[in-house]
C-alpha positions, 0 to 999 in steps of 0.5 A: 763371894758377896758374904766372904768379901763384904761387897755387893754382887755388882761390885764383884762382877765388875772386878771379875769382868776387869780381870777377864778384860785383862786376860787373867780370867777366862769365862764360860757359860753355864745356863744363865751363870758366867763361870770364871777360871784362871787363865793358865796361858796368861804370861803372869799366871805362874807368877801369880800362882807362886805368890798364892802358893807362898801366901797359903803355905803350899810352897813349903809343903812342896819343899818339906813334904812332897819332894821327900816322899819317894814315888809320888805320881801326883798331888791334888789340892782339894777343899777350901783352898782349891776353891780360892778361899783362905782356910786353916786346913790344907786338903790333899790327895796324894797318888803313888807309893808313899811311906805313910809314917814318913809322910805323917812325920814330915806333915807335922813339921810342915804344919808348924812352919805354915801354921795350918793343918794338913789333911791327906788321902793316899791312893796307890796309882791303881786305886786312883785310876779306879776312882779317877773320874769321880775324883777329878769331877770335883769342881775345885781341884788343883794339880800341884805335882 
């Protein structure tokens, strides 16, 4: 975070601690490291999440792509955006019975709307269940649907 924000580690630590004190972040210990996570139980979590979804363009993906695909069991955000970093690419894992040609067509339209590239992997529900533990073990994965 130091190089990304151009701030000292101490400044970043102080700000993260303020967010923790405000209840916006929760923490856990991992050896000598303090791990910060968004507090999904905070009353403002959904509002902040909506702002971030709009900022990154993920709200439009939901409107333009996911809601029109048919039998979508789940959608997972992975990659840089899931880590909380800005990225010109949105990486998604889609689970369900999805028409790939229709998805490609809608993805091209959504990319123009949000000015970001969308990459995706499609799993059937059965395939996803076989790889579930490996996929869900990724440290930066956000459930979108």
